[in-house]
C-alpha positions in Angstrom: -0.1 0.0 -0.1 3.1 2.3 0.9 4.4 1.9 -2.8 1.2 2.7 -4.3 1.0 6.0 -2.1 4.4 6.8 -3.3 3.8 6.4 -6.9 0.4 8.4 -6.8 2.5 11.1 -5.0 5.1 11.1 -7.6 2.7 11.1 -10.7 0.9 14.0 -8.9 4.0 16.1 -8.6 4.9 15.4 -12.1 1.5 16.5 -13.0 1.8 19.5 -11.0 5.3 20.4 -12.2 4.0 20.5 -16.0 1.0 22.6 -15.2 2.8 25.1 -12.9 5.7 25.3 -15.8 3.1 25.8 -18.5 1.5 28.3 -16.3 4.6 30.5 -15.7 5.4 29.7 -19.3 2.5 31.8 -20.7 4.1 34.7 -18.8 6.9 34.6 -21.5 5.4 36.9 -24.2 5.2 39.7 -21.4 8.6 39.0 -20.5 9.7 39.1 -24.3 8.2 42.7 -24.4 9.5 44.0 -21.2 13.0 42.1 -21.5 14.3 43.1 -18.0 16.3 40.3 -16.8 15.4 41.1 -12.9 11.8 40.3 -14.0 12.6 37.5 -15.6 14.6 36.1 -12.5 11.4 37.5 -10.2 9.4 34.7 -12.4 12.0 32.1 -12.4 12.1 32.3 -8.3 8.3 32.1 -8.1 8.5 29.0 -10.3 11.2 27.5 -8.1 9.4 28.1 -4.8 6.4 26.7 -6.7 8.2 23.5 -7.2 9.7 23.6 -3.6 6.0 23.9 -2.1 5.1 21.0 -4.5 7.8 18.7 -3.2 7.2 19.7 0.4 3.5 19.1 0.4 2.8 16.5 -2.6 5.7 14.4 -2.2 6.5 15.0 1.4 10.1 16.2 1.0 11.4 18.3 3.9 14.5 20.4 4.3 16.2 22.1 7.1 18.3 25.2 6.5 21.5 25.3 8.5 24.4 27.9 8.6 23.1 30.6 6.7 24.6 33.0 9.1 28.0 31.5 8.6 28.0 32.9 5.0 30.1 36.1 4.7 28.7 39.6 3.3 29.2 40.1 -0.3 30.0 37.5 -3.1 30.6 34.0 -2.0 31.1 30.8 -4.2 29.3 27.8 -3.0 30.5 24.7 -4.5 27.9 21.8 -4.3 28.2 18.2 -4.9 25.3 18.2 -7.3 23.2 15.3 -7.1 20.2 16.6 -8.6 18.4 19.8 -9.5 17.1 20.4 -6.0 19.9 22.8 -5.0 19.5 24.8 -7.7 15.8 25.3 -7.1 16.5 25.9 -3.3 19.4 28.6 -4.3 17.4 30.3 -6.8 14.8 30.9 -3.9 16.8 31.6 -0.8 19.7 33.5 -2.5 18.3 36.4 -4.1 21.3 37.3 -6.7 22.6 33.5 -7.2 24.7 33.3 -10.5 24.9 29.6 -11.4 27.3 27.9 -13.5 25.5 25.6 -15.8 25.9 23.1 -18.8 25.3 25.2 -22.0 23.2 22.5 -23.3 20.6 23.3 -20.8 19.7 26.4 -23.0 18.1 24.0 -25.4 15.3 23.1 -23.0 11.8 24.4 -24.0 10.6 27.2 -21.5 13.3 26.6 -19.1 16.1 27.1 -21.4 14.5 30.4 -22.4 14.5 31.5 -18.7 18.1 30.5 -18.2 19.1 32.6 -20.9 18.0 35.6 -19.5 19.0 35.1 -15.9 22.5 35.8 -14.8 23.9 32.3 -15.7 27.4 31.2 -16.5 26.8 28.6 -19.4 29.9 26.5 -20.2 30.4 23.6 -22.4 31.7 20.7 -20.4 33.4 19.1 -23.3 36.3 21.5 -23.5 37.5 22.0 -20.1 40.3 24.6 -20.5 38.0 26.7 -22.9 35.1 26.1 -20.1 37.3 27.8 -17.2 38.4 30.5 -19.4 34.8 31.6 -20.2 34.0 31.0 -16.4 36.2 33.2 -15.4 35.2 35.9 -18.0 31.6 35.7 -17.3 32.4 35.9 -13.6 34.0 39.2 -14.0 30.8 40.4 -15.8 28.3 39.3 -12.9 30.8 40.9 -10.1 29.5 43.8 -8.0 32.2 45.4 -6.2 
């Protein structure tokens, strides 16, 4: 019985994710006209927050935030052992000016890729490590706020 409930919760979340993404995807024409990256960032944070709430209330995934007070003021680099997209969603919500390093191929995803291109992200091609490092450093300097 527990397995059936788990499958139902998982499928319900999948449906919610698709519907939530479509709903916020309908805002793209407004964002195309407006074009302000801070508005795109705000909408992507709303999307991420909705996903986190869905994971909490539909799937039952809970999290606990520990150590935020240990973060220094100003810019920091947070290195994650990337196991899933979860920390990307959480950082998008909890760190207002997050700039994430991502695979360039993610830009090709429908709707999601459009938002990524218009947010301050650093896209790298992981196939070419040396060039990826050069691009990473160059783009990091673009997003720096001294």
